[in-house]
C-alpha positions in Angstrom: 14.9 20.3 5.3 14.6 16.4 4.9 16.5 15.7 8.2 14.8 17.9 10.4 11.4 16.7 9.3 12.8 13.1 10.0 14.4 13.9 13.5 10.9 15.6 14.5 9.2 12.3 13.2 11.5 10.3 14.7 11.2 11.8 18.3 7.0 11.9 17.9 7.2 8.1 16.8 9.2 7.4 20.2 6.7 9.5 22.0 4.0 7.9 20.7 5.1 4.4 21.1 5.3 5.4 24.8 1.6 6.2 25.2 0.5 3.2 23.1 1.9 0.7 25.9 -0.3 2.1 28.5 -3.2 1.1 26.1 -2.7 -1.9 28.0 -4.4 -0.4 30.9 -6.5 2.4 29.5 -8.4 -0.7 27.5 -9.5 -1.7 30.4 -11.2 1.2 31.5 -11.8 3.5 28.4 -15.0 3.3 26.4 -16.5 0.5 28.8 -20.1 0.6 29.2 -19.2 -1.1 33.1 -16.1 -0.9 34.4 -15.6 -4.0 37.3 -13.5 -3.5 40.1 -11.0 -5.8 38.7 -10.0 -3.9 35.5 -9.3 -0.4 37.8 -7.4 -2.4 40.2 -5.3 -3.7 37.4 -5.1 -0.6 35.5 -3.9 0.9 38.7 -1.1 -1.8 39.5 -0.1 -1.1 36.4 0.5 2.9 36.5 1.8 2.0 40.4 4.7 0.5 38.7 5.5 3.2 36.4 5.3 5.6 39.0 8.0 3.8 40.8 10.2 3.8 37.8 13.8 4.9 38.2 14.5 8.7 37.9 17.0 8.3 35.0 14.0 7.3 32.7 12.1 10.2 33.6 15.6 12.3 32.7 15.3 10.5 29.2 11.9 11.2 28.4 12.4 14.7 29.3 15.7 14.8 27.2 13.7 13.2 24.2 10.8 15.9 24.7 13.5 18.8 24.7 14.7 17.4 21.3 11.5 17.1 19.5 10.2 20.5 20.8 13.9 22.2 19.6 13.6 20.6 16.2 10.1 21.9 15.5 11.3 25.5 17.0 14.0 25.7 14.5 12.1 24.3 11.5 9.7 27.1 12.3 12.3 29.9 12.5 13.4 29.6 8.8 10.4 31.8 8.0 9.0 30.1 5.1 5.5 30.4 4.6 5.0 26.4 4.7 7.1 26.8 7.7 4.4 29.0 9.2 1.7 27.2 8.4 3.0 23.2 9.2 5.3 24.0 11.9 3.2 26.5 13.5 0.2 24.0 13.9 2.9 21.3 14.9 3.6 23.5 17.6 0.7 24.4 18.9 -0.3 20.4 18.9 3.3 19.6 20.4 2.9 22.0 23.2 -0.9 20.6 24.3 0.6 17.0 24.5 3.4 18.5 26.5 1.1 20.6 28.4 -1.3 17.5 29.1 1.4 15.3 30.5 2.9 17.9 32.7 0.3 18.6 34.1 -2.1 15.7 34.4 -0.6 12.7 34.0 2.8 12.9 36.0 0.9 14.5 39.1 -1.7 11.3 38.9 1.6 9.4 38.4 3.2 10.7 42.1 0.1 11.8 44.1 -2.3 8.9 43.1 -0.8 5.7 41.7 2.7 6.0 43.6 0.3 5.1 46.9 -1.1 2.1 45.0 0.8 -1.3 45.6 2.3 -3.2 42.7 0.8 -6.6 43.4 -2.9 -6.4 44.5 -4.4 -9.2 46.7 -7.1 -10.5 45.3 -9.8 -9.7 48.4 -8.7 -6.3 47.7 -9.4 -6.7 43.6 -12.8 -8.0 44.6 -13.5 -5.0 46.9 -15.3 -2.0 46.1 -13.1 0.7 44.3 -12.4 4.5 45.7 -13.7 6.9 43.6 -10.8 8.6 43.5 -8.7 5.9 42.1 -11.5 5.1 39.6 -11.7 9.0 38.6 -7.9 9.0 38.4 -7.6 6.1 35.8 -10.6 7.2 33.7 -9.0 10.7 33.4 -5.4 9.4 33.0 -6.9 7.2 29.8 -8.5 10.2 28.5 -4.8 12.6 28.9 -3.1 9.5 27.2 -5.9 9.7 24.3 -5.2 13.4 24.1 -1.5 13.0 23.9 -1.6 10.6 21.0 -4.1 12.3 19.0 -2.1 15.4 19.0 1.2 14.0 18.4 -0.2 12.0 15.6 -1.6 15.3 14.1 2.2 16.8 14.6 3.3 13.3 12.5 0.6 14.3 9.5 1.5 17.8 9.5 5.4 17.3 9.0 4.2 14.5 6.5 2.2 16.9 4.7 4.8 19.4 4.7 7.3 17.1 3.3 5.3 16.2 0.2 4.3 19.7 -0.6 8.0 20.5 -0.7 8.9 17.8 -2.8 5.7 18.6 -5.1 6.9 22.0 -5.4 10.6 20.8 -6.2 9.2 18.9 -9.2 7.3 21.6 -10.5 10.9 24.1 -10.5 12.9 22.1 -12.6 12.5 22.6 -16.2 11.6 19.3 -18.4 14.5 17.3 -19.8 15.6 18.2 -23.4 13.8 21.8 -22.9 16.1 25.1 -23.9 15.6 27.8 -21.9 16.5 29.9 -24.7 14.0 30.2 -27.1 14.8 29.1 -30.8 14.6 32.0 -32.8 17.0 34.0 -30.4 19.7 31.4 -31.4 19.1 31.7 -34.9 19.7 35.1 -34.9 22.7 34.7 -32.7 24.0 32.6 -35.1 23.2 35.1 -38.3 24.9 38.1 -36.5 28.5 35.9 -35.4 28.1 35.0 -39.5 27.5 38.7 -40.2 30.2 40.1 -38.0 32.5 37.5 -39.2 32.3 38.1 -42.9 32.3 41.7 -42.4 35.6 41.1 -41.0 36.6 39.2 -43.9 35.2 42.0 -46.2 32.8 39.4 -47.7 29.4 41.1 -47.1 28.0 38.8 -49.9 29.1 35.7 -48.5 27.1 37.0 -45.5 24.1 37.7 -47.1 23.8 34.6 -48.7 24.2 32.6 -45.0 21.8 35.0 -43.6 19.5 34.2 -46.3 20.3 29.8 -45.8 19.4 30.8 -41.8 16.0 32.2 -42.4 15.1 29.5 -44.7 16.1 26.8 -42.1 13.3 28.9 -40.0 
């Protein structure tokens, strides 16, 4: 169980790291009262570099995403109450992040930013920005933020699940030095053993005295 939680957190951390790198460009357009043309062109140039990335990088990213989904579904398949709650919510958040990435971020890379040159001349940077490019830059920054929040929620849920399981395991463990058999039953067993042993040796008075000693100890 701990290995699966660790694997989910590792995959989620890797994906969050990729999204946090994009903050270099998203900080130029997101939550800004006034967006200058230079900011938009810088953001577009940054994302155009990712749009021209080798296909192998996309395959690696797809493999990591698939592994994360497989680990969450595997953990959900146990059917325990904690799995249904924590892993069910994790599946929803993870699926939301994947859906936003597939249907919003990737199309923007291929349709919009792949046509933007990586190195933009200074003359173009000072020219008015096309409204489509500005809108896509803002939408892409918002989509990255949604994915980041969803993946952060997955990490929080998995950490809460691990903490809850550790707490329940500590409660189930008996206290050190505590005996599972009551003290009275132990003394009763000892008395019966003495009685049966004395009856075998025809020593009934001796057994009676030993039983009295045992009861006095109680």
